[in-house]
Each structure stands twice: as C-alpha cells, then as structure tokens.
C-alpha positions, 0 to 999 in steps of 0.5 A: 738391426739392419740387413746388409749384403756383403760381396767379397772378391778374394785373389785368384791365386789362393786355394779354394779351401783357403778362400772358404776358410777366409769366408768362414772367418768373416762370418765369425767376425759378424757373429762375434759382434752380435750380428746374424748371418742369414745366408752365405753364397760361395760363387767360386772363381769367376772372370772379371769384367775388367782387369783389377790390379793386373788380375782377370779373375777371383773368388766371389762370395756373398754374405747376407747378414743383420747387424748394427751400423758399427758392424758394417763400418768395422767390416769395411775397415777390416776387409780393406786392409786384407791383402787377400781381398781384391774388392768388397762391397757392403750394401744395405738391403731395403727394410722387410715389409 
C-alpha cells in the first residue's frame, strides 16, 4: 500500500455541515475500497490566491490515506465529476523509513 494526501476544495456557497458530510463520504469511499484513512484535517473556508471559476473562496480539507494505485485513480475520476468540488489534488507521500 502507498501513502497519499488528498486536498479537496468544495464550493464556497455550500453549508459547512454539508461540506463535512461530503468529506465523510470521501473517507467512506476510501475505506470501502480497502484503503485506510490515517488523518483528516478540515481547514474551513479560505480565500483563494487567485480566482477559480469566478469564485474567490472555498472550503479546504486534507485527507491522508493509505491505499492501492487503483484507489487513487478511482478517487481522482470521481472527484473530477462532482459539481461541489472546485479543485482536488492527490499527492503520493514519500515512503516511510
């Protein structure tokens, strides 16, 4: 299994409780595909450094998880199709020594 870090930015016009539920759904999707969520950090609403799709702010969250390459590919494809997600980025973390 590899370690990954997933950053997701949800739309600013969502209610914070709905964003937290969406983050919980992502965590559930990870665990349903035999992944292990190691940590979740909800940053809340933050201002963007530059405008994205006529928006200046969004809800940031960071999820660290372990999983197979296929899990990362499925998450990437699924998050790119969601209208509530402005941007997402999945990074592979260096191997633990």
